[in-house]
N, C-alpha and C positions, 0 to 999 in steps of 0.2 A: 367366785373367783373368775377372773378373766386372764386368760393366757396371753402370751406375747407371740405375734406373728414374726417368724424368723424366714428369711429368704436364703434359700441353699443353692450352691453352685449347681448349675445344670449338669454337669458333667458327673456329678457325685450321684445323681438320680439316674441320668441314662447316660451310662459311659459311651455308648457309640451312637451315633446319630441315626443311621440307618438299621442298625441290628435292633437297638434298643427303643429310641424315640418314636421312628416311624411304625415300628410293630405296635408299640403301645397305642398310638394313634388311630392305627387300622382297628384295634379291638375296642376303642374308645372314641369312635368317630362322632358320638353325639356330644362330646365335650367341645369339640371344635364347632358343631353346628349351633351350639348354644350361644357360643362367643360371637358367631357372624350372624346370627337370626336365621339360619336355613336349616332345614331338616335333611341331614345328609345320611345316605344309606349305601350300601354295596361298595364299601370301601375295598380297596384292591392295590397291593405293593407292587413296585417295580414294573409298572406297564411300559411297553417299549413306545418310543416316539421317535420314529426314523432310527437314527444311530445312537440315540439316547435312552434313558431309562427315568421315567418319572417316579419319585418318591412314593406319591400315593394319588390315586384318583377315586372319586366318589361320585354320587348323583344325588342331586337334590330332589325335593317333592315334586318338580315339574317335569324330572326325567333330564335335566340338563347336566352335562358332564362338568365335573369339577376337578381341576387339577391343583396339586398342593405340594409346595416346595418347602421343606424344612432346612433351616440352617442354624444350628445352636451356636452361633458366633456373630459378630457384628454384620450386619447386611453389607453386600457388596456387589459390585456390577456384574459378576459372573453369575450368580444366582438369578438375578433379575432377568438377565440375558436367557438364561435356561427356561425360566418360567414363561417367557413371552414364546420362545420356540416351542415348548410343549403345548401352549394354548393354541398355537397356530396349526401345528402338525396334526394335534388330534381333534381340531375344530371345537374346542370347549367354550362354554359359554362364561365360566367362573373360573378366576384364578385366586389362589390363596398362598401367601408367603408368610410363613412362620420364622421368626429370628429372635434370637436373644437380645440383641441391641440394634434397634432401627437408626439408621443415619438420617439426618435431616434432609439431605437431597432425595434419598431414597423414598421417604414420605413424600416430598414434593413429586417425586416422579410418578408414584402410584396414583397421588391425586390427579395429575395431569392425564393418566392413563383412563381414569374413571370419566374424566371430562370428554374423552373422545368417543364414549359410548360403544367402543369396539367390544368390550366384555366388561364383566364386573370383576374389580380387583380388591382384594382385602389384604391387608398388612397387620400382622399381629406380633405382638411381644410375648415371648414364651418365658415363663419364671416357674420355679419349684419353691413352694413354701411348706411351712410346718408350724404347729402350735404346740409349744412345749416338747415333749417326746413322742408327739404323733408321728404317723407315717407321712411322708412326703406327699404333697397334693400338687397338682398342676393348677397353673394360673395362667390362662391365655386372655390377654387384653387386646381388643381391637384398637388399632392406631389409627388406620383410616380405611374407609371404605366407600362403596358408591352410596350416594344420594340425590335426592331431588335437587338439592343446591348445586351439586357437582355438575349434574347433568344441564342444569339452567346456565351455570357458568360456561360449560363447553360450547352449548347451543349460542351463547352471546359471542364467545370467541370466534367461532366459525362464521357468523354473521359479519362480524366485525372484519374478519380476514376476507371475506367475499367482498365486501365494500372497498377494501383497500385495494384490492386488484383490479376492480371494475374503474376506481377512481385513477389508478396509475394509467391504465389503459385510455381513459377519456383525456388524461393530461397529455399523454404521448402523442395523441392525434391532435389535440388542439395546439400545442407548442410547435409541432410540425406545420400546421396550417398557418400559424401565426408568422412563421418565419419570412413567408412572401409578402408580408404587410409591414412588418416592422422589427427591428433588432432589439427592441426593449426587453424581451425575455429569451433572447436566443443564447444565453450564457448558462440557463438554469436547466436542471433535469427534472423529468416527471416524478412527483411523490406520490404518496397514498392519502394525504390528507385531503380536506375539502376545500383548500385553497391552495393556489401557487401564486408567486409573484416576485417582483424584483424591484429594487430602488436603491437610493442612497439617502443619508443623513436623516433617518427616521420617516421617509416619505415612500410608502410602498405602494405600487401600482399592481393590484392583485386582482386575479379571477377566482371566484368562489363558486361552488356548486354544492348543490344539495339533492336529495331524491327528485324532487319535482320543482326546482328552481334554480335560477343562475343570476348572477350579477358581476359587475366589475366595479373597482373602486380604487380610490386613493386612500391608504389608511395612514393616518398621521400619529406616530408615536416617537418623539424626538427626545424621549427620556425624562421629560418633566411635564407635569400636568400643565402648569402656567404657559410654558413655552407651547405646548400642544395647542391650546386654547388660543393663543396668539396667532398662531401660523393658521388655525381654522378660520378666526376672524378676519384674517388678511385675505384669504381666498373668498370669503363669503362678501368681503365689501366689493369685489368685483363680480359678484353672481351674475348679474345681468349680461355681461361680457362674456363670461365663461360659458353661459347655457347657450347665449347666441352662437358661438362658436362651436359648441358641442353639438347644437341642434336639436335641443330638446330639454326638458327640466330633469334636474339631478335632485337626489335626497341628500340633503344636508344635515348631517347627524353629529352635534357637539358631543353627545353622550354625557351629559351633565352627571357628576359624580364618578366618573370613571376616567382614568388617565388618557386613553387615546380618542381620537376623534376620526370622522371618515366622510368621505364625499362619494356617493355611489349611485349606480344606475341598474335598475333592475331589467335584466334581459327579458324575462318571460317566466311563465309557470311551467317550464320544461327542464328537467334535471337528468342526472347521470342514470336514474332508473329508466328513461325513455330513450333506449339505445337506437331505436329506429331514426329518431329525431336527433342524433348527434351530430351529424354533418351540417345541417343548418344551424343548430345551435351553437356550434362551434365556430361558424363564420360569423354570426350575429354577436358573439362575445368577443371575437377578435376586431370587428369593426367598430364596436362600442369601446373598446380598449383604445384604439388608435385615435378615435375622436376625443375620448377622454384626456389623452396625454397631449394632444396637440391644443386642447382648450386651456389646460392647466399649466402646461410648460412655460409660457410667457411670465407667469406669475411667482414661479417658484424662485427666480433670482432675487425678487424682492422680499422675501421673506425675513421677518425679525430675527 
């Protein structure tokens, strides 16, 4: 015979969160340890954390301090704030938040906290169950915790944020330097992407930067593949005149199979990662952009 699992109201099993549930968890700390995959010992209730009091603290097998916040109701911002405060004040390495119902936004918040690698965060759902007339039994389900994947995501986000900050600074300096030579980009603000540009009618004069390369280009995207190709062909028909005016060969890319086309000039094998070379690189990019616009501008009016 197979019994039927019943879920019981938490308040029927633990009437008072601090007196009943936290006391029970202190005595049965191994139940929590099994749920999160840590060997927990030395559980202690109501440890002072500044002007506050932590529901429960424990240690893992590496001797790291674990702070535990219990909430036998739907998760809320107040308890999450308390948990982070306890973690900071006690300089703990692990934070555990046990709730009756985890809100999606708090699942996302704990995931984000794990990505930061500041500490390990665990969010668990607490339930009470029984089979037939059996005594109630606890059921702690791990909703989200630290993992190699979250750490990798966090590392990637920090790397991207670093790139964004560097590129924003690079564009700020370049655009300021360009104002002395041309008004082409005087109305735009520095961004965080690997390109910045200005133009009209689907013709974008753009600067492009990568870690170790830079270029200037005319990016052609007038909203229709056929029109783009016709525009590109129009410029290419005057290739010798355009390159003579520019003062060198350009890279003509019709980008077959893609909607857009481009005409570009590679400035060199120096990019935003080579910060010591920024002043010279920016001057070269601005000079190339001025020459590119001068070379192409006479043929824009005659576009189909």
